[in-house]
PyMOL CGO cylinders between C-alpha atoms (Angstrom):
from pymol import cmd
from pymol.cgo import CYLINDER

trace = [
    CYLINDER, 5.57, 5.32, -15.59, 2.95, 6.59, -17.62, 0.3, 1, 1, 1, 1, 1, 1,
    CYLINDER, 2.95, 6.59, -17.62, 2.11, 9.44, -19.38, 0.3, 1, 1, 1, 1, 1, 1,
    CYLINDER, 2.11, 9.44, -19.38, -1.40, 10.72, -20.38, 0.3, 1, 1, 1, 1, 1, 1,
    CYLINDER, -1.40, 10.72, -20.38, -2.46, 13.54, -23.15, 0.3, 1, 1, 1, 1, 1, 1,
    CYLINDER, -2.46, 13.54, -23.15, -6.11, 14.35, -23.52, 0.3, 1, 1, 1, 1, 1, 1,
    CYLINDER, -6.11, 14.35, -23.52, -7.49, 15.59, -26.78, 0.3, 1, 1, 1, 1, 1, 1,
    CYLINDER, -7.49, 15.59, -26.78, -10.53, 16.52, -28.84, 0.3, 1, 1, 1, 1, 1, 1,
    CYLINDER, -10.53, 16.52, -28.84, -12.55, 19.33, -26.38, 0.3, 1, 1, 1, 1, 1, 1,
    CYLINDER, -12.55, 19.33, -26.38, -13.68, 22.53, -27.73, 0.3, 1, 1, 1, 1, 1, 1,
    CYLINDER, -13.68, 22.53, -27.73, -16.49, 25.29, -27.73, 0.3, 1, 1, 1, 1, 1, 1,
    CYLINDER, -16.49, 25.29, -27.73, -20.31, 23.42, -28.41, 0.3, 1, 1, 1, 1, 1, 1,
    CYLINDER, -20.31, 23.42, -28.41, -23.91, 24.74, -27.98, 0.3, 1, 1, 1, 1, 1, 1,
    CYLINDER, -23.91, 24.74, -27.98, -25.90, 23.36, -25.20, 0.3, 1, 1, 1, 1, 1, 1,
    CYLINDER, -25.90, 23.36, -25.20, -27.51, 19.90, -26.53, 0.3, 1, 1, 1, 1, 1, 1,
    CYLINDER, -27.51, 19.90, -26.53, -24.92, 18.74, -28.45, 0.3, 1, 1, 1, 1, 1, 1,
    CYLINDER, -24.92, 18.74, -28.45, -21.60, 15.99, -27.99, 0.3, 1, 1, 1, 1, 1, 1,
    CYLINDER, -21.60, 15.99, -27.99, -18.30, 16.06, -27.96, 0.3, 1, 1, 1, 1, 1, 1,
    CYLINDER, -18.30, 16.06, -27.96, -15.71, 13.33, -27.53, 0.3, 1, 1, 1, 1, 1, 1,
    CYLINDER, -15.71, 13.33, -27.53, -12.50, 13.34, -25.75, 0.3, 1, 1, 1, 1, 1, 1,
    CYLINDER, -12.50, 13.34, -25.75, -9.86, 11.30, -25.92, 0.3, 1, 1, 1, 1, 1, 1,
    CYLINDER, -9.86, 11.30, -25.92, -6.71, 10.18, -23.39, 0.3, 1, 1, 1, 1, 1, 1,
    CYLINDER, -6.71, 10.18, -23.39, -4.23, 8.64, -25.23, 0.3, 1, 1, 1, 1, 1, 1,
    CYLINDER, -4.23, 8.64, -25.23, -1.48, 6.72, -22.34, 0.3, 1, 1, 1, 1, 1, 1,
    CYLINDER, -1.48, 6.72, -22.34, 2.34, 5.94, -23.04, 0.3, 1, 1, 1, 1, 1, 1,
    CYLINDER, 2.34, 5.94, -23.04, 5.07, 4.54, -20.52, 0.3, 1, 1, 1, 1, 1, 1,
    CYLINDER, 5.07, 4.54, -20.52, 2.99, 1.82, -19.14, 0.3, 1, 1, 1, 1, 1, 1,
    CYLINDER, 2.99, 1.82, -19.14, 1.05, -1.11, -19.69, 0.3, 1, 1, 1, 1, 1, 1,
    CYLINDER, 1.05, -1.11, -19.69, -2.58, 0.52, -20.46, 0.3, 1, 1, 1, 1, 1, 1,
    CYLINDER, -2.58, 0.52, -20.46, -4.98, -2.49, -19.54, 0.3, 1, 1, 1, 1, 1, 1,
    CYLINDER, -4.98, -2.49, -19.54, -3.76, -2.80, -15.68, 0.3, 1, 1, 1, 1, 1, 1,
    CYLINDER, -3.76, -2.80, -15.68, -4.73, 0.33, -15.31, 0.3, 1, 1, 1, 1, 1, 1,
    CYLINDER, -4.73, 0.33, -15.31, -8.14, 1.99, -14.41, 0.3, 1, 1, 1, 1, 1, 1,
    CYLINDER, -8.14, 1.99, -14.41, -8.76, 5.28, -16.02, 0.3, 1, 1, 1, 1, 1, 1,
    CYLINDER, -8.76, 5.28, -16.02, -10.54, 8.10, -14.87, 0.3, 1, 1, 1, 1, 1, 1,
    CYLINDER, -10.54, 8.10, -14.87, -11.86, 11.11, -16.03, 0.3, 1, 1, 1, 1, 1, 1,
    CYLINDER, -11.86, 11.11, -16.03, -12.49, 14.17, -14.22, 0.3, 1, 1, 1, 1, 1, 1,
    CYLINDER, -12.49, 14.17, -14.22, -13.28, 17.98, -14.12, 0.3, 1, 1, 1, 1, 1, 1,
    CYLINDER, -13.28, 17.98, -14.12, -12.42, 21.20, -13.03, 0.3, 1, 1, 1, 1, 1, 1,
    CYLINDER, -12.42, 21.20, -13.03, -14.75, 24.38, -13.55, 0.3, 1, 1, 1, 1, 1, 1,
    CYLINDER, -14.75, 24.38, -13.55, -12.93, 27.76, -12.52, 0.3, 1, 1, 1, 1, 1, 1,
    CYLINDER, -12.93, 27.76, -12.52, -13.82, 28.26, -8.64, 0.3, 1, 1, 1, 1, 1, 1,
    CYLINDER, -13.82, 28.26, -8.64, -14.62, 24.82, -7.92, 0.3, 1, 1, 1, 1, 1, 1,
    CYLINDER, -14.62, 24.82, -7.92, -12.78, 21.11, -7.15, 0.3, 1, 1, 1, 1, 1, 1,
    CYLINDER, -12.78, 21.11, -7.15, -11.85, 19.01, -9.11, 0.3, 1, 1, 1, 1, 1, 1,
    CYLINDER, -11.85, 19.01, -9.11, -14.14, 16.16, -9.15, 0.3, 1, 1, 1, 1, 1, 1,
    CYLINDER, -14.14, 16.16, -9.15, -14.61, 12.41, -10.98, 0.3, 1, 1, 1, 1, 1, 1,
    CYLINDER, -14.61, 12.41, -10.98, -16.75, 12.36, -14.09, 0.3, 1, 1, 1, 1, 1, 1,
    CYLINDER, -16.75, 12.36, -14.09, -16.51, 8.81, -14.72, 0.3, 1, 1, 1, 1, 1, 1,
    CYLINDER, -16.51, 8.81, -14.72, -14.21, 5.75, -14.47, 0.3, 1, 1, 1, 1, 1, 1,
    CYLINDER, -14.21, 5.75, -14.47, -13.79, 2.63, -16.10, 0.3, 1, 1, 1, 1, 1, 1,
    CYLINDER, -13.79, 2.63, -16.10, -11.65, -0.17, -14.33, 0.3, 1, 1, 1, 1, 1, 1,
    CYLINDER, -11.65, -0.17, -14.33, -8.76, -2.51, -15.83, 0.3, 1, 1, 1, 1, 1, 1,
    CYLINDER, -8.76, -2.51, -15.83, -11.75, -5.40, -16.36, 0.3, 1, 1, 1, 1, 1, 1,
    CYLINDER, -11.75, -5.40, -16.36, -14.33, -2.78, -18.08, 0.3, 1, 1, 1, 1, 1, 1,
    CYLINDER, -14.33, -2.78, -18.08, -16.37, -1.81, -14.78, 0.3, 1, 1, 1, 1, 1, 1,
    CYLINDER, -16.37, -1.81, -14.78, -17.88, 1.54, -15.18, 0.3, 1, 1, 1, 1, 1, 1,
    CYLINDER, -17.88, 1.54, -15.18, -19.30, 4.07, -12.77, 0.3, 1, 1, 1, 1, 1, 1,
    CYLINDER, -19.30, 4.07, -12.77, -20.83, 7.75, -12.57, 0.3, 1, 1, 1, 1, 1, 1,
    CYLINDER, -20.83, 7.75, -12.57, -20.82, 10.91, -10.99, 0.3, 1, 1, 1, 1, 1, 1,
    CYLINDER, -20.82, 10.91, -10.99, -24.52, 11.22, -10.96, 0.3, 1, 1, 1, 1, 1, 1,
    CYLINDER, -24.52, 11.22, -10.96, -24.53, 14.67, -12.75, 0.3, 1, 1, 1, 1, 1, 1,
    CYLINDER, -24.53, 14.67, -12.75, -23.84, 12.90, -15.87, 0.3, 1, 1, 1, 1, 1, 1,
    CYLINDER, -23.84, 12.90, -15.87, -25.27, 9.57, -15.85, 0.3, 1, 1, 1, 1, 1, 1,
    CYLINDER, -25.27, 9.57, -15.85, -27.47, 8.63, -18.80, 0.3, 1, 1, 1, 1, 1, 1,
    CYLINDER, -27.47, 8.63, -18.80, -25.53, 11.32, -20.69, 0.3, 1, 1, 1, 1, 1, 1,
    CYLINDER, -25.53, 11.32, -20.69, -21.91, 10.01, -20.16, 0.3, 1, 1, 1, 1, 1, 1,
    CYLINDER, -21.91, 10.01, -20.16, -20.69, 7.07, -21.19, 0.3, 1, 1, 1, 1, 1, 1,
    CYLINDER, -20.69, 7.07, -21.19, -16.59, 5.88, -20.65, 0.3, 1, 1, 1, 1, 1, 1,
    CYLINDER, -16.59, 5.88, -20.65, -14.63, 3.56, -22.75, 0.3, 1, 1, 1, 1, 1, 1,
    CYLINDER, -14.63, 3.56, -22.75, -11.44, 2.33, -23.26, 0.3, 1, 1, 1, 1, 1, 1,
    CYLINDER, -11.44, 2.33, -23.26, -10.04, 0.51, -26.16, 0.3, 1, 1, 1, 1, 1, 1,
    CYLINDER, -10.04, 0.51, -26.16, -6.13, -1.34, -25.09, 0.3, 1, 1, 1, 1, 1, 1,
    CYLINDER, -6.13, -1.34, -25.09, -5.50, -2.42, -28.49, 0.3, 1, 1, 1, 1, 1, 1,
    CYLINDER, -5.50, -2.42, -28.49, -4.76, 1.79, -29.11, 0.3, 1, 1, 1, 1, 1, 1,
    CYLINDER, -4.76, 1.79, -29.11, -3.87, 2.68, -25.26, 0.3, 1, 1, 1, 1, 1, 1,
    CYLINDER, -3.87, 2.68, -25.26, -6.76, 4.95, -25.48, 0.3, 1, 1, 1, 1, 1, 1,
    CYLINDER, -6.76, 4.95, -25.48, -9.80, 5.63, -22.98, 0.3, 1, 1, 1, 1, 1, 1,
    CYLINDER, -9.80, 5.63, -22.98, -13.11, 7.81, -24.31, 0.3, 1, 1, 1, 1, 1, 1,
    CYLINDER, -13.11, 7.81, -24.31, -15.90, 10.15, -22.74, 0.3, 1, 1, 1, 1, 1, 1,
    CYLINDER, -15.90, 10.15, -22.74, -18.21, 10.61, -25.50, 0.3, 1, 1, 1, 1, 1, 1,
    CYLINDER, -18.21, 10.61, -25.50, -20.61, 13.54, -23.67, 0.3, 1, 1, 1, 1, 1, 1,
    CYLINDER, -20.61, 13.54, -23.67, -24.46, 13.77, -24.97, 0.3, 1, 1, 1, 1, 1, 1,
    CYLINDER, -24.46, 13.77, -24.97, -26.88, 16.63, -24.41, 0.3, 1, 1, 1, 1, 1, 1,
    CYLINDER, -26.88, 16.63, -24.41, -23.98, 19.00, -23.23, 0.3, 1, 1, 1, 1, 1, 1,
    CYLINDER, -23.98, 19.00, -23.23, -24.59, 21.99, -20.47, 0.3, 1, 1, 1, 1, 1, 1,
    CYLINDER, -24.59, 21.99, -20.47, -23.79, 24.38, -19.85, 0.3, 1, 1, 1, 1, 1, 1,
    CYLINDER, -23.79, 24.38, -19.85, -22.72, 23.55, -16.03, 0.3, 1, 1, 1, 1, 1, 1,
    CYLINDER, -22.72, 23.55, -16.03, -20.37, 21.09, -17.85, 0.3, 1, 1, 1, 1, 1, 1,
    CYLINDER, -20.37, 21.09, -17.85, -18.02, 23.40, -18.70, 0.3, 1, 1, 1, 1, 1, 1,
    CYLINDER, -18.02, 23.40, -18.70, -14.05, 22.11, -17.35, 0.3, 1, 1, 1, 1, 1, 1,
    CYLINDER, -14.05, 22.11, -17.35, -11.37, 21.75, -18.07, 0.3, 1, 1, 1, 1, 1, 1,
    CYLINDER, -11.37, 21.75, -18.07, -11.44, 17.20, -18.25, 0.3, 1, 1, 1, 1, 1, 1,
    CYLINDER, -11.44, 17.20, -18.25, -8.64, 15.40, -16.78, 0.3, 1, 1, 1, 1, 1, 1,
    CYLINDER, -8.64, 15.40, -16.78, -7.39, 12.02, -17.80, 0.3, 1, 1, 1, 1, 1, 1,
    CYLINDER, -7.39, 12.02, -17.80, -6.35, 10.18, -15.15, 0.3, 1, 1, 1, 1, 1, 1,
    CYLINDER, -6.35, 10.18, -15.15, -4.38, 6.55, -14.11, 0.3, 1, 1, 1, 1, 1, 1,
    CYLINDER, -4.38, 6.55, -14.11, -4.62, 4.61, -10.75, 0.3, 1, 1, 1, 1, 1, 1,
    CYLINDER, -4.62, 4.61, -10.75, -3.18, 0.97, -10.79, 0.3, 1, 1, 1, 1, 1, 1,
    CYLINDER, -3.18, 0.97, -10.79, -5.86, -1.50, -10.68, 0.3, 1, 1, 1, 1, 1, 1,
    CYLINDER, -5.86, -1.50, -10.68, -7.43, -1.60, -7.11, 0.3, 1, 1, 1, 1, 1, 1,
    CYLINDER, -7.43, -1.60, -7.11, -6.18, 1.04, -5.98, 0.3, 1, 1, 1, 1, 1, 1,
    CYLINDER, -6.18, 1.04, -5.98, -8.22, 3.95, -6.35, 0.3, 1, 1, 1, 1, 1, 1,
    CYLINDER, -8.22, 3.95, -6.35, -5.10, 6.11, -6.54, 0.3, 1, 1, 1, 1, 1, 1,
    CYLINDER, -5.10, 6.11, -6.54, -4.86, 8.51, -9.34, 0.3, 1, 1, 1, 1, 1, 1,
    CYLINDER, -4.86, 8.51, -9.34, -1.22, 9.06, -9.42, 0.3, 1, 1, 1, 1, 1, 1,
    CYLINDER, -1.22, 9.06, -9.42, -0.98, 10.41, -12.99, 0.3, 1, 1, 1, 1, 1, 1,
    CYLINDER, -0.98, 10.41, -12.99, -2.02, 12.88, -14.43, 0.3, 1, 1, 1, 1, 1, 1,
    CYLINDER, -2.02, 12.88, -14.43, -3.03, 14.10, -18.27, 0.3, 1, 1, 1, 1, 1, 1,
    CYLINDER, -3.03, 14.10, -18.27, -2.88, 18.18, -18.70, 0.3, 1, 1, 1, 1, 1, 1,
    CYLINDER, -2.88, 18.18, -18.70, -6.32, 18.51, -19.55, 0.3, 1, 1, 1, 1, 1, 1,
    CYLINDER, -6.32, 18.51, -19.55, -8.34, 19.72, -21.80, 0.3, 1, 1, 1, 1, 1, 1,
    CYLINDER, -8.34, 19.72, -21.80, -10.58, 22.55, -22.24, 0.3, 1, 1, 1, 1, 1, 1,
    CYLINDER, -10.58, 22.55, -22.24, -14.01, 21.96, -22.88, 0.3, 1, 1, 1, 1, 1, 1,
    CYLINDER, -14.01, 21.96, -22.88, -16.99, 24.85, -22.61, 0.3, 1, 1, 1, 1, 1, 1,
    CYLINDER, -16.99, 24.85, -22.61, -20.37, 25.07, -23.41, 0.3, 1, 1, 1, 1, 1, 1,
    CYLINDER, -20.37, 25.07, -23.41, -22.81, 27.74, -23.80, 0.3, 1, 1, 1, 1, 1, 1,
    CYLINDER, -22.81, 27.74, -23.80, -26.04, 28.05, -24.34, 0.3, 1, 1, 1, 1, 1, 1,
]
cmd.load_cgo(trace, "trace")
């Protein structure tokens, strides 16, 4: 069982940066692949970025070059650094965990709101 809690969301202006964090507990964090998803009003939830237990990363095309996912296994935390934010990045951002290699994100946080104003 994994518990996830996001933090760090907020309101920023277009072009600014924000970092969201996700603290995991209840399992061996280092053996899980981690992902950041987002859901905007009226849209489906989409994968923004993911990082495997070994540190490999992948990103949605819409955020490549602007967002960076990282993890600190000693702190049981995964981060999403978001630079050059755009209004279309506005969404609730969710942290998710999957057993390594499974691509099955079975555990989810409650989400944190990120709002980018023009």
